[in-house]
NUGU-299757 format. One line per 3 residues: number of its first residue (from 0); their letters; for each residue x, y negated, z of N, C-alpha, C, O. Coordinates in steps of 0.1 Angstrom, whole numbers, plus 5000, padded with zeros to 4 digits. Layout:
NUM	A	X:Y:Z:X:Y:Z:X:Y:Z:X:Y:Z | ...
This chain:
0	XXX	4920:4790:4953:4929:4795:4942:4936:4783:4936:4929:4773:4932 | 4949:4783:4935:4956:4771:4930:4955:4771:4914:4951:4781:4908 | 4958:4760:4909:4958:4759:4894:4968:4768:4888:4966:4774:4877
3	XXX	4979:4770:4895:4989:4780:4890:4984:4794:4889:4986:4801:4880 | 4977:4798:4900:4971:4811:4901:4960:4813:4890:4958:4824:4885 | 4953:4803:4887:4942:4804:4878:4946:4805:4863:4938:4810:4855
6	XXX	4958:4801:4860:4963:4801:4847:4970:4814:4844:4976:4820:4852 | 4969:4819:4831:4975:4831:4827:4986:4827:4817:4985:4817:4810 | 4996:4835:4815:5007:4833:4806:5006:4844:4796:5006:4856:4799
9	XXX	5006:4841:4783:5006:4851:4773:5020:4856:4771:5029:4848:4767 | 5023:4869:4773:5037:4874:4771:5042:4871:4757:5054:4870:4756 | 5033:4871:4747:5038:4868:4734:5044:4854:4732:5052:4852:4723
12	XXX	5041:4845:4742:5047:4832:4741:5061:4831:4748:5067:4820:4748 | 5065:4842:4753:5078:4842:4760:5088:4851:4752:5088:4863:4754 | 5096:4844:4743:5104:4852:4734:5114:4860:4741:5119:4870:4735
15	XXX	5118:4857:4754:5128:4865:4761:5122:4877:4767:5130:4886:4772 | 5109:4879:4767:5103:4890:4773:5106:4903:4764:5104:4903:4752 | 5111:4913:4770:5114:4925:4763:5102:4931:4756:5091:4930:4761
18	XXX	5104:4936:4744:5093:4941:4736:5085:4952:4743:5073:4953:4742 | 5092:4961:4751:5085:4972:4757:5076:4967:4768:5065:4973:4770 | 5079:4956:4775:5070:4951:4785:5058:4944:4778:5047:4946:4783
21	XXX	5061:4937:4768:5050:4930:4761:5040:4941:4755:5028:4939:4756 | 5046:4952:4750:5037:4962:4745:5029:4969:4756:5017:4973:4754 | 5036:4971:4767:5029:4978:4778:5017:4970:4783:5007:4975:4786
24	XXX	5019:4957:4784:5008:4948:4789:4997:4948:4779:4985:4949:4782 | 5000:4948:4766:4990:4948:4756:4982:4961:4756:4970:4961:4754 | 4990:4972:4758:4983:4985:4759:4974:4986:4771:4963:4991:4770
27	XXX	4978:4980:4782:4970:4979:4794:4957:4971:4792:4946:4974:4796 | 4959:4960:4784:4947:4952:4781:4937:4960:4772:4925:4957:4772 | 4942:4969:4764:4933:4977:4755:4925:4988:4763:4915:4993:4758
30	XXX	4930:4991:4775:4923:5002:4783:4912:4995:4791:4912:4983:4793 | 4903:5004:4796:4892:4999:4804:4897:4996:4819:4893:5002:4828 | 4906:4987:4820:4912:4983:4833:4914:4968:4834:4911:4961:4824
33	XXX	4917:4964:4846:4921:4950:4848:4933:4950:4857:4935:4959:4865 | 4941:4940:4856:4953:4939:4864:4961:4926:4863:4957:4917:4856 | 4971:4926:4871:4980:4914:4872:4994:4919:4872:4998:4929:4879
36	XXX	5003:4913:4865:5017:4915:4865:5024:4902:4868:5021:4891:4862 | 5034:4902:4877:5041:4889:4881:5055:4893:4884:5058:4903:4891 | 5064:4885:4879:5079:4886:4881:5084:4873:4886:5082:4863:4880
39	XXX	5091:4873:4898:5097:4862:4904:5112:4865:4906:5116:4876:4909 | 5120:4855:4906:5134:4857:4909:5140:4844:4914:5139:4833:4908 | 5146:4844:4926:5153:4833:4931:5145:4820:4933:5149:4809:4931
42	XXX	5132:4823:4936:5123:4811:4938:5116:4806:4926:5108:4797:4927 | 5118:4813:4915:5112:4809:4902:5102:4820:4897:5106:4832:4898 | 5091:4816:4893:5081:4826:4887:5085:4827:4872:5084:4817:4864
45	XXX	5089:4839:4868:5093:4841:4854:5081:4845:4845:5081:4842:4833 | 5072:4852:4851:5060:4857:4844:5049:4859:4853:5050:4865:4863 | 5037:4855:4849:5025:4859:4856:5014:4860:4845:5012:4851:4837
48	XXX	5008:4872:4845:4998:4875:4834:4987:4884:4840:4990:4893:4848 | 4975:4881:4837:4963:4889:4841:4956:4894:4829:4956:4888:4818 | 4950:4906:4830:4942:4912:4819:4930:4918:4824:4928:4922:4836
51	XXX	4920:4920:4815:4908:4927:4818:4898:4920:4826:4899:4907:4828 | 4887:4927:4831:4876:4921:4838:4878:4926:4853:4878:4937:4856 | 4878:4916:4862:4878:4919:4876:4865:4924:4881:4865:4932:4891
54	XXX	4854:4921:4874:4841:4926:4877:4834:4929:4864:4829:4919:4858 | 4832:4941:4860:4826:4944:4847:4811:4941:4847:4806:4936:4837 | 4805:4943:4858:4790:4941:4858:4787:4926:4855:4777:4923:4848
57	XXX	4795:4917:4860:4792:4903:4858:4801:4896:4848:4801:4884:4846 | 4810:4904:4841:4818:4899:4831:4829:4889:4836:4832:4880:4828 | 4834:4891:4848:4843:4881:4854:4857:4885:4850:4862:4896:4853
60	XXX	4865:4876:4844:4878:4879:4839:4888:4879:4851:4886:4871:4861 | 4897:4888:4850:4908:4889:4861:4917:4876:4859:4919:4872:4848 | 4921:4871:4870:4931:4860:4870:4943:4864:4879:4941:4874:4887
63	XXX	4954:4858:4878:4966:4861:4887:4963:4859:4902:4970:4864:4910 | 4952:4851:4905:4949:4848:4919:4939:4858:4925:4936:4857:4937 | 4934:4868:4917:4925:4877:4923:4932:4886:4933:4943:4890:4932
66	XXX	4924:4890:4943:4928:4900:4953:4925:4914:4948:4915:4916:4942 | 4935:4923:4949:4934:4936:4944:4938:4946:4955:4947:4944:4962 | 4930:4957:4956:4934:4968:4965:4946:4975:4961:4948:4978:4949
69	XXX	4955:4978:4970:4968:4983:4967:4970:4998:4972:4982:5002:4973 | 4960:5004:4976:4960:5018:4980:4972:5020:4991:4972:5013:5001 | 4981:5030:4988:4991:5033:4998:5002:5022:4999:5011:5023:5008
72	XXX	5001:5012:4991:5010:5000:4993:5008:4995:5007:5017:4988:5013 | 4996:4997:5013:4994:4993:5027:5002:5000:5038:5002:4995:5049 | 5008:5011:5034:5016:5018:5044:5027:5009:5050:5031:5011:5061
75	XXX	5033:5001:5041:5043:4991:5046:5038:4982:5057:5045:4979:5066 | 5025:4978:5056:5019:4969:5066:5017:4977:5079:5019:4972:5090 | 5012:4989:5077:5010:4998:5089:5023:5000:5096:5024:4998:5109
78	XXX	5034:5003:5089:5047:5005:5095:5052:4993:5102:5058:4994:5113 | 5050:4981:5097:5054:4969:5103:5046:4966:5116:5051:4961:5126 | 5033:4969:5116:5025:4967:5128:5030:4976:5139:5032:4972:5150
81	XXX	5034:4988:5135:5039:4998:5145:5053:4992:5150:5056:4993:5162 | 5061:4988:5141:5075:4983:5145:5074:4970:5153:5083:4967:5161 | 5063:4962:5151:5061:4951:5160:5059:4955:5175:5063:4948:5184
84	XXX	5053:4967:5176:5052:4972:5190:5065:4978:5195:5067:4978:5207 | 5073:4983:5186:5087:4987:5190:5094:4974:5195:5102:4975:5204 | 5093:4964:5187:5100:4951:5190:5097:4946:5204:5105:4941:5211
87	XXX	5084:4947:5208:5080:4942:5221:5081:4952:5233:5077:4949:5244 | 5085:4964:5229:5087:4974:5240:5075:4983:5243:5076:4991:5251 | 5064:4980:5236:5052:4989:5238:5054:5003:5234:5050:5012:5240
90	XXX	5062:5005:5223:5065:5018:5217:5080:5018:5215:5087:5008:5215 | 5085:5030:5213:5099:5032:5208:5098:5042:5196:5087:5049:5194 | 5108:5043:5188:5108:5052:5177:5107:5067:5182:5103:5076:5175
93	XXX	5112:5069:5194:5112:5082:5200:5099:5086:5208:5097:5097:5212 | 5090:5076:5209:5077:5079:5216:5070:5090:5208:5069:5090:5196 | 5065:5100:5216:5058:5111:5209:5043:5108:5207:5037:5100:5215
96	XXX	5038:5113:5196:5024:5112:5194:5016:5118:5205:5005:5112:5209 | 5020:5129:5210:5013:5136:5221:5011:5127:5233:5001:5128:5240 | 5021:5119:5236:5020:5111:5248:5008:5101:5248:5004:5096:5258
99	XXX	5003:5098:5235:4992:5088:5234:4980:5096:5229:4969:5092:5233 | 4981:5106:5221:4969:5114:5217:4963:5121:5228:4951:5124:5228 | 4971:5125:5238:4966:5133:5249:4960:5146:5244:4968:5154:5238
102	XXX	4947:5149:5245:4942:5162:5241:4937:5162:5227:4933:5172:5221 | 4937:5150:5220:4932:5149:5206:4943:5156:5197:4955:5155:5199 | 4938:5161:5185:4946:5167:5175:4956:5177:5181:4968:5175:5179
105	XXX	4952:5187:5187:4960:5197:5193:4970:5204:5184:4980:5209:5189 | 4968:5204:5171:4978:5211:5162:4990:5202:5159:5000:5207:5154 | 4990:5189:5163:5002:5181:5162:5012:5185:5173:5009:5184:5184
108	XXX	5024:5190:5169:5034:5194:5179:5038:5184:5189:5037:5172:5186 | 5041:5188:5201:5045:5179:5211:5057:5170:5208:5058:5159:5214 | 5066:5174:5199:5078:5167:5197:5077:5158:5185:5087:5152:5181
111	XXX	5065:5157:5178:5064:5147:5167:5065:5133:5173:5057:5129:5182 | 5074:5125:5167:5076:5111:5172:5071:5101:5162:5067:5104:5151 | 5071:5088:5167:5067:5077:5159:5076:5076:5147:5072:5074:5135
114	XXX	5089:5079:5149:5099:5078:5137:5096:5089:5127:5096:5087:5115 | 5092:5101:5132:5089:5112:5122:5077:5108:5114:5077:5110:5102 | 5067:5102:5120:5055:5098:5113:5058:5087:5103:5053:5088:5091
117	XXX	5065:5077:5107:5069:5066:5098:5077:5071:5086:5075:5065:5075 | 5085:5081:5088:5094:5086:5077:5088:5097:5069:5095:5102:5060 | 5076:5101:5071:5069:5112:5065:5078:5125:5067:5079:5134:5059
120	XXX	5083:5126:5079:5091:5138:5083:5085:5145:5095:5092:5152:5102 | 5072:5143:5097:5066:5149:5109:5062:5164:5106:5062:5172:5116 | 5059:5167:5094:5055:5181:5090:5040:5184:5094:5036:5195:5092
123	XXX	5033:5174:5099:5019:5177:5103:5011:5180:5090:5014:5174:5079 | 5001:5188:5091:4992:5191:5080:4984:5178:5076:4980:5171:5084 | 4982:5177:5063:4975:5164:5058:4961:5167:5054:4957:5178:5049
126	XXX	4952:5158:5057:4938:5159:5055:4935:5156:5040:4924:5159:5036 | 4944:5150:5033:4942:5146:5019:4952:5154:5010:4963:5156:5014 | 4947:5158:4998:4955:5164:4988:4960:5152:4979:4953:5147:4971
129	XXX	4973:5148:4981:4978:5137:4974:4979:5139:4959:4981:5130:4951 | 4979:5152:4955:4980:5155:4941:4966:5158:4934:4965:5161:4922 | 4955:5155:4942:4942:5158:4936:4939:5147:4926:4944:5136:4926
132	XXX	4930:5151:4917:4925:5141:4907:4918:5129:4914:4911:5131:4924 | 4921:5117:4909:4916:5106:4916:4901:5104:4915:4895:5096:4922 | 4895:5111:4906:4880:5111:4904:4873:5120:4914:4861:5119:4916
135	XXX	4881:5128:4922:4874:5137:4932:4870:5129:4944:4876:5119:4947 | 4860:5134:4951:4856:5129:4964:4863:5136:4975:4860:5148:4978 | 4873:5130:4981:4883:5137:4990:4879:5137:5005:4885:5145:5012
138	XXX	4870:5128:5009:4866:5128:5023:4852:5132:5025:4843:5128:5016 | 4848:5139:5035:4835:5143:5037:4826:5132:5042:4831:5122:5049 | 4813:5132:5040:4804:5123:5045:4804:5109:5038:4811:5108:5028
141	XXX	4796:5100:5043:4795:5087:5037:4808:5079:5039:4813:5079:5051 | 4812:5071:5029:4824:5063:5031:4822:5052:5041:4832:5046:5046 | 4809:5048:5043:4806:5038:5053:4810:5042:5067:4810:5034:5077
144	XXX	4812:5055:5069:4815:5061:5083:4830:5060:5086:4833:5063:5098 | 4838:5055:5077:4853:5054:5080:4856:5039:5081:4859:5032:5071 | 4857:5034:5093:4860:5020:5095:4872:5019:5105:4882:5014:5102
147	XXX	4870:5024:5117:4881:5024:5127:4889:5037:5126:4884:5047:5122 | 4902:5036:5129:4911:5048:5128:4905:5060:5136:4907:5071:5132 | 4899:5057:5147:4893:5068:5155:4882:5076:5147:4880:5088:5150
150	XXX	4877:5070:5137:4866:5077:5129:4872:5088:5121:4864:5096:5116 | 4885:5089:5120:4892:5100:5112:4895:5112:5120:4900:5122:5114 | 4893:5112:5133:4898:5123:5141:4892:5136:5137:4900:5146:5137
153	XXX	4880:5136:5133:4874:5149:5129:4881:5155:5116:4882:5167:5115 | 4884:5146:5107:4890:5151:5094:4905:5154:5096:4911:5161:5088 | 4911:5147:5106:4926:5149:5108:4929:5162:5114:4940:5168:5112
156	XXX	4920:5168:5122:4922:5180:5129:4921:5192:5121:4915:5192:5110 | 4926:5203:5126:4925:5216:5119:4935:5219:5108:4933:5229:5100 | 4945:5211:5107:4955:5213:5096:4968:5218:5102:4974:5211:5110
159	XXX	4973:5229:5098:4984:5236:5104:4997:5228:5100:4998:5222:5090 | 5007:5229:5109:5020:5223:5107:5027:5230:5095:5025:5242:5093 | 5034:5222:5087:5040:5227:5075:5055:5229:5076:5061:5238:5070
162	XXX	5062:5222:5085:5076:5224:5089:5079:5218:5102:5071:5209:5107 | 5090:5221:5108:5094:5216:5121:5097:5201:5119:5103:5197:5110 | 5092:5193:5129:5095:5178:5128:5109:5175:5126:5118:5180:5133
165	XXX	5112:5166:5116:5125:5161:5113:5133:5169:5104:5145:5165:5101 | 5128:5180:5099:5136:5189:5091:5134:5188:5076:5142:5193:5068 | 5124:5180:5072:5121:5179:5058:5112:5166:5056:5109:5160:5065
168	XXX	5109:5164:5043:5101:5152:5039:5089:5157:5032:5090:5166:5023 | 5077:5153:5036:5065:5155:5029:5055:5143:5031:5051:5140:5042 | 5053:5137:5020:5044:5125:5020:5031:5128:5026:5024:5138:5022
171	XXX	5027:5121:5037:5015:5125:5045:5007:5113:5048:5010:5105:5056 | 4995:5112:5041:4986:5102:5044:4981:5102:5058:4979:5092:5065 | 4978:5115:5063:4973:5117:5076:4982:5111:5087:4978:5107:5097
174	XXX	4995:5112:5084:5005:5107:5094:5003:5092:5096:5005:5088:5108 | 5000:5085:5086:4998:5071:5088:4985:5067:5094:4983:5057:5100 | 4975:5076:5092:4962:5074:5100:4965:5076:5115:4960:5069:5123
177	XXX	4973:5086:5118:4977:5089:5132:4984:5077:5137:4982:5073:5149 | 4993:5071:5129:5000:5059:5134:4991:5048:5138:4993:5041:5148 | 4981:5046:5130:4971:5035:5133:4964:5038:5146:4962:5029:5154
180	XXX	4960:5051:5148:4954:5055:5161:4964:5052:5173:4960:5046:5183 | 4976:5057:5171:4986:5055:5182:4988:5040:5185:4989:5036:5196 | 4989:5032:5174:4992:5018:5176:4981:5011:5184:4984:5003:5194
183	XXX	4969:5013:5180:4958:5006:5187:4956:5011:5201:4952:5003:5210 | 4958:5024:5203:4957:5029:5217:4968:5024:5226:4965:5021:5237 | 4980:5023:5220:4991:5018:5228:4990:5004:5233:4994:5001:5244
186	XXX	4985:4995:5224:4985:4981:5227:4971:4976:5231:4970:4965:5236 | 4960:4984:5229:4947:4979:5232:4941:4969:5222:4930:4964:5225 | 4947:4967:5211:4942:4958:5200:4937:4967:5189:4945:4975:5184
189	XXX	4925:4964:5184:4920:4972:5172:4930:4971:5160:4936:4960:5158 | 4932:4982:5153:4942:4983:5143:4942:4971:5133:4952:4965:5130 | 4930:4968:5127:4929:4958:5117:4933:4944:5123:4940:4936:5116
192	XXX	4929:4942:5135:4934:4929:5142:4949:4929:5144:4955:4919:5143 | 4954:4941:5148:4968:4942:5150:4976:4938:5138:4986:4931:5138 | 4972:4944:5126:4979:4941:5114:4978:4926:5110:4987:4919:5106
195	XXX	4966:4920:5112:4964:4906:5109:4973:4897:5118:4979:4888:5113 | 4973:4900:5131:4980:4892:5141:4995:4894:5140:5003:4884:5142 | 5000:4906:5138:5014:4909:5139:5021:4909:5125:5033:4908:5125
198	XXX	5014:4911:5114:5020:4912:5101:5016:4900:5092:5024:4892:5087 | 5003:4899:5089:4998:4890:5079:5000:4875:5084:5005:4867:5076 | 4997:4872:5096:4998:4858:5101:5012:4853:5101:5015:4843:5096
201	XXX	5022:4861:5107:5035:4856:5108:5042:4855:5094:5051:4847:5092 | 5037:4864:5085:5043:4864:5071:5037:4853:5063:5043:4850:5052 | 5026:4847:5067:5019:4837:5059:5012:4842:5047:5011:4836:5037
204	XXX	5006:4854:5049:4998:4860:5038:4984:4856:5038:4976:4863:5045 | 4981:4845:5032:4968:4839:5034:4957:4846:5026:4945:4844:5029 | 4960:4854:5016:4950:4861:5008:4950:4876:5010:4942:4883:5003
207	XXX	4957:4881:5020:4958:4895:5022:4949:4899:5034:4949:4893:5044 | 4941:4910:5032:4931:4913:5042:4925:4927:5039:4926:4932:5028 | 4920:4934:5050:4912:4946:5048:4898:4942:5046:4891:4938:5055
210	XXX	4894:4942:5033:4880:4938:5029:4871:4950:5029:4875:4962:5027 | 4858:4948:5031:4848:4958:5029:4845:4960:5015:4842:4950:5008 | 4846:4972:5010:4843:4974:4995:4829:4972:4992:4825:4969:4980
213	XXX	4820:4972:5002:4805:4970:4999:4801:4955:5001:4789:4952:5001 | 4811:4947:5004:4808:4932:5006:4820:4924:5002:4825:4916:5009 | 4824:4926:4989:4836:4919:4985:4834:4905:4982:4823:4901:4977
216	XXX	4843:4896:4986:4842:4882:4982:4845:4880:4967:4849:4889:4960 | 4841:4868:4962:4842:4866:4948:4856:4866:4942:4857:4868:4929 | 4866:4865:4950:4880:4865:4944:4886:4879:4945:4898:4881:4943
219	XXX	4878:4890:4948:4883:4903:4949:4880:4911:4937:4868:4911:4932 | 4889:4918:4931:4887:4926:4919:4881:4939:4923:4885:4945:4933 | 4872:4945:4915:4865:4957:4918:4873:4969:4912:4878:4968:4901
222	XXX	4875:4980:4920:4882:4991:4915:4872:5001:4908:4861:5002:4911 | 4878:5007:4897:4869:5016:4889:4875:5030:4887:4888:5031:4887 | 4867:5040:4886:4871:5054:4885:4862:5060:4874:4850:5057:4874
225	XXX	4867:5069:4866:4859:5076:4856:4854:5089:4862:4862:5098:4866 | 4841:5090:4862:4834:5102:4867:4824:5107:4856:4815:5099:4852 | 4826:5119:4852:4817:5125:4842:4817:5117:4829:4806:5115:4823
228	XXX	4828:5111:4826:4829:5103:4813:4824:5089:4814:4825:5081:4805 | 4820:5085:4826:4815:5071:4828:4823:5064:4838:4827:5070:4848 | 4826:5051:4836:4833:5043:4845:4824:5037:4856:4814:5030:4853
231	XXX	4827:5040:4868:4819:5035:4880:4828:5028:4890:4840:5030:4890 | 4822:5020:4899:4830:5014:4909:4835:5026:4919:4828:5036:4919 | 4845:5023:4926:4851:5033:4935:4845:5033:4949:4851:5038:4959
234	XXX	4834:5026:4951:4828:5024:4965:4825:5037:4972:4825:5037:4984 | 4822:5047:4964:4818:5060:4970:4830:5070:4971:4829:5081:4977 | 4842:5065:4967:4854:5074:4967:4863:5071:4979:4871:5080:4983
237	XXX	4863:5059:4984:4872:5055:4994:4865:5049:5007:4854:5045:5006 | 4872:5050:5018:4866:5044:5030:4862:5030:5028:4869:5022:5021 | 4851:5026:5034:4845:5012:5031:4855:5001:5036:4855:4990:5030
240	XXX	4864:5004:5045:4874:4995:5049:4887:5004:5050:4888:5015:5055 | 4898:4998:5044:4911:5005:5044:4916:5008:5058:4911:5002:5067 | 4925:5017:5059:4931:5020:5072:4946:5022:5072:4953:5015:5065
243	XXX	4951:5030:5082:4965:5031:5083:4972:5037:5071:4984:5034:5069 | 4965:5045:5063:4972:5051:5051:4970:5043:5038:4976:5046:5028 | 4962:5032:5038:4960:5025:5026:4948:5016:5026:4939:5016:5035
246	XXX	4947:5008:5015:4934:5001:5012:4934:4986:5016:4923:4980:5016 | 4945:4980:5018:4945:4966:5020:4944:4959:5007:4948:4964:4997 | 4939:4946:5007:4938:4938:4994:4948:4927:4995:4950:4921:5005
249	XXX	4954:4924:4984:4964:4913:4984:4965:4907:4970:4958:4912:4961 | 4974:4897:4968:4976:4891:4955:4990:4892:4951:4999:4894:4960 | 4993:4890:4939:5007:4890:4934:5015:4879:4941:5027:4881:4943
252	XXX	5009:4867:4943:5016:4856:4950:5019:4860:4964:5030:4857:4969 | 5010:4866:4971:5012:4870:4985:5024:4880:4986:5031:4880:4996 | 5025:4888:4976:5036:4898:4976:5050:4892:4976:5059:4896:4982
255	XXX	5051:4881:4968:5064:4873:4968:5066:4868:4982:5077:4869:4987 | 5056:4862:4988:5057:4857:5002:5061:4868:5012:5069:4866:5021 | 5055:4880:5010:5057:4891:5019:5072:4895:5019:5077:4896:5030
258	XXX	5077:4897:5008:5091:4902:5007:5101:4891:5013:5110:4895:5021 | 5098:4879:5011:5106:4868:5017:5105:4868:5032:5115:4867:5039 | 5093:4869:5037:5091:4869:5051:5097:4882:5058:5103:4881:5069
261	XXX	5096:4893:5051:5101:4906:5057:5116:4904:5059:5121:4907:5070 | 5123:4900:5048:5138:4900:5049:5143:4888:5057:5155:4888:5061 | 5135:4878:5059:5139:4867:5068:5136:4870:5083:5140:4862:5091
264	XXX	5131:4881:5086:5128:4885:5099:5116:4878:5106:5116:4877:5118 | 5107:4873:5098:5095:4866:5103:5084:4875:5108:5075:4871:5115 | 5085:4888:5104:5074:4897:5108:5080:4906:5120:5073:4906:5130
267	XXX	5091:4912:5118:5098:4918:5129:5112:4914:5128:5117:4910:5117 | 5120:4915:5139:5134:4910:5138:5142:4917:5127:5139:4929:5124 | 5152:4910:5121:5159:4916:5110:5166:4929:5113:5167:4937:5105
270	XXX	5170:4930:5126:5176:4943:5130:5167:4955:5128:5171:4966:5124 | 5154:4953:5131:5144:4963:5129:5141:4965:5114:5138:4976:5110 | 5141:4954:5106:5139:4955:5092:5150:4964:5086:5147:4973:5078
273	XXX	5163:4962:5090:5174:4970:5085:5172:4984:5089:5175:4993:5081 | 5166:4987:5101:5163:5001:5105:5153:5007:5096:5154:5019:5093 | 5143:4999:5092:5132:5004:5084:5137:5007:5070:5132:5016:5063
276	XXX	5147:5000:5065:5152:5001:5052:5165:5010:5051:5171:5012:5041 | 5168:5017:5063:5178:5027:5063:5173:5040:5058:5162:5044:5063 | 5180:5046:5049:5175:5058:5042:5174:5070:5053:5183:5073:5060
279	XXX	5161:5075:5053:5159:5087:5062:5159:5100:5053:5163:5111:5058 | 5154:5099:5041:5154:5110:5032:5160:5106:5019:5155:5096:5013 | 5170:5113:5014:5176:5109:5001:5168:5112:4989:5158:5120:4990
282	XXX	5171:5106:4978:5163:5108:4966:5165:5123:4961:5175:5129:4963 | 5154:5129:4956:5154:5142:4951:5148:5141:4936:5145:5131:4931 | 5147:5153:4930:5141:5153:4917:5127:5149:4917:5122:5144:4907
285	XXX	5120:5151:4928:5106:5148:4929:5102:5135:4936:5091:5129:4933 | 5111:5130:4944:5108:5118:4952:5119:5108:4953:5131:5112:4952 | 5116:5095:4954:5126:5085:4957:5130:5086:4971:5124:5093:4979
288	XXX	5142:5080:4974:5146:5079:4988:5136:5071:4996:5128:5063:4991 | 5135:5074:5009:5125:5068:5018:5131:5064:5031:5140:5071:5036 | 5127:5052:5036:5131:5048:5049:5120:5050:5059:5115:5061:5062
291	XXX	5115:5039:5065:5103:5039:5074:5093:5030:5068:5093:5017:5070 | 5083:5035:5061:5073:5027:5055:5076:5022:5041:5067:5016:5035 | 5088:5024:5036:5092:5018:5023:5100:5028:5015:5108:5036:5020
294	XXX	5097:5028:5002:5105:5036:4992:5118:5028:4990:5118:5016:4990 | 5129:5035:4987:5142:5029:4984:5147:5035:4971:5155:5044:4971 | 5142:5029:4960:5145:5035:4947:5160:5034:4943:5164:5043:4934
297	XXX	5167:5025:4948:5182:5024:4945:5188:5015:4956:5180:5007:4962 | 5201:5015:4958:5207:5006:4968:5203:4992:4966:5204:4986:4955 | 5199:4985:4977:5195:4971:4976:5182:4968:4970:5178:4957:4968
300	XXX	5174:4979:4968:5160:4977:4962:5150:4984:4971:5153:4995:4976 | 5139:4977:4974:5129:4983:4983:5115:4981:4975:5113:4972:4968 | 5106:4991:4978:5094:4992:4970:5083:4997:4978:5084:5005:4986
303	XXX	5071:4991:4975:5058:4997:4979:5051:5002:4967:5051:4995:4956 | 5044:5013:4968:5037:5019:4957:5023:5025:4962:5022:5029:4974 | 5013:5024:4954:5000:5030:4958:4992:5034:4946:4993:5028:4935
306	XXX	4985:5045:4947:4976:5050:4937:4964:5057:4944:4966:5065:4953 | 4952:5054:4939:4940:5060:4944:4929:5058:4934:4931:5052:4923 | 4917:5063:4937:4906:5060:4928:4904:5045:4927:4900:5039:4937
309	XXX	4905:5040:4915:4903:5026:4914:4915:5017:4918:4913:5005:4921 | 4927:5022:4919:4938:5014:4923:4952:5020:4918:4954:5032:4920 | 4960:5012:4912:4974:5016:4910:4983:5003:4912:4979:4992:4908
312	XXX	4994:5005:4919:5001:4994:4924:5016:4997:4926:5020:5007:4930 | 5024:4987:4923:5039:4987:4926:5043:4973:4928:5040:4964:4921 | 5051:4972:4939:5058:4959:4941:5073:4963:4945:5075:4969:4955
315	XXX	5082:4958:4937:5096:4962:4938:5104:4950:4940:5104:4940:4932 | 5113:4950:4951:5120:4938:4954:5135:4941:4954:5140:4951:4961 | 5143:4933:4947:5158:4934:4947:5163:4924:4956:5162:4912:4954
318	XXX	5170:4929:4967:5173:4920:4978:5184:4909:4973:5182:4897:4977 | 5194:4913:4966:5205:4904:4963:5201:4892:4954:5206:4881:4956 | 5191:4894:4945:5187:4884:4936:5173:4878:4940:5168:4869:4933
321	XXX	5167:4883:4951:5154:4879:4955:5144:4880:4943:5136:4871:4940 | 5145:4891:4936:5136:4894:4925:5125:4903:4929:5127:4914:4934 | 5113:4898:4927:5101:4906:4930:5093:4909:4917:5090:4899:4910
324	XXX	5090:4921:4914:5082:4925:4903:5070:4933:4907:5072:4944:4913 | 5058:4928:4905:5046:4935:4911:5036:4937:4899:5034:4929:4890 | 5029:4948:4900:5018:4952:4891:5007:4957:4900:5009:4966:4908
327	XXX	4995:4951:4898:4983:4955:4906:4972:4957:4896:4969:4948:4888 | 4966:4969:4896:4956:4972:4886:4944:4979:4893:4945:4984:4904 | 4933:4979:4886:4920:4984:4892:4916:4997:4887:4904:5001:4889
330	XXX	4925:5005:4881:4922:5019:4878:4935:5027:4883:4945:5021:4886 | 4934:5040:4884:4944:5048:4890:4957:5049:4882:4967:5052:4887 | 4956:5045:4869:4968:5047:4860:4973:5035:4853:4984:5035:4847
333	XXX	4965:5024:4853:4968:5013:4845:4982:5006:4848:4988:5000:4839 | 4986:5007:4860:4999:5000:4864:5011:5006:4859:5022:4999:4858 | 5011:5019:4856:5024:5026:4855:5032:5023:4843:5044:5022:4844
336	XXX	5026:5022:4831:5034:5018:4819:5040:5004:4820:5051:5002:4816 | 5032:4995:4826:5037:4982:4828:5049:4982:4838:5059:4975:4836 | 5047:4989:4849:5058:4990:4859:5070:4996:4853:5081:4992:4856
339	XXX	5069:5007:4845:5080:5013:4839:5087:5004:4830:5100:5004:4829 | 5080:4996:4822:5086:4987:4813:5094:4976:4820:5105:4972:4815 | 5089:4972:4832:5096:4962:4840:5110:4968:4844:5120:4961:4843
342	X	5110:4980:4848:5122:4986:4853:5132:4988:4841:5143:4993:4843
């Protein structure tokens, strides 16, 4: 951890900081949460601030250098791992899931493609209720049983198709688990290794990794969820290792590096980046516009978002000004007022 990462900045000491952002950070500090907010623009760090306890049991304060789980923010990494296989010819956007699944998941229609899954336009039934209370236990069995994407096959099956592929948008966690299965079967490399080798390493993300929640290193913040009025760690709520649909751990500094690497074509060629950032579904009253693995909140802006038991996250990048604004928090709701104030 660098000296810069270890230091915090008091927003009250920055007179140019809008009052609503200052108040949102202070409100977040008053809640039983921990988090980091960082804003960079054009190569300059304008603000970095951490609040709360990264580990309540041991009274360890959060710092800007702590690694935090970003829930569905990891879908962008999954999408890039898949697109790296498109870049080398292992897959195409038109490759069907059935051609790789063979007899597995028989309810997935034969014409569902890689592109449909990346764009949340597959229509396959989801194994998770994305609108469920984050305190609920959404997966059956012990969370230690979910490590490899293949471990999800039993829970992915049995869900009926909701619409014809390509005709609508429905955010689907299961679709990204299926993508992880397809990717590792297609190339013969385990999914977590694939992301590390094809995304994290070329991007230079030295602090980003799929960590085990039951064996966290000292620089990883613990996620918390309120159950029956008491705050507990989220170790029993989420898979012990994140997968295709979410659960990677990263830092605010790595996110700045990530956006730079993405747009410079260091992860996949820039032509494929442009394809990923091309709108597949326009904005509606309920959802932002979406490309392949990334939200598109307005022209020239790209965003990753995640929420789960013990995690809330947003990283928003404005391409023209190289402005990155990220909020990473250790409860399901702590990031949103801060993120809203930044916008």
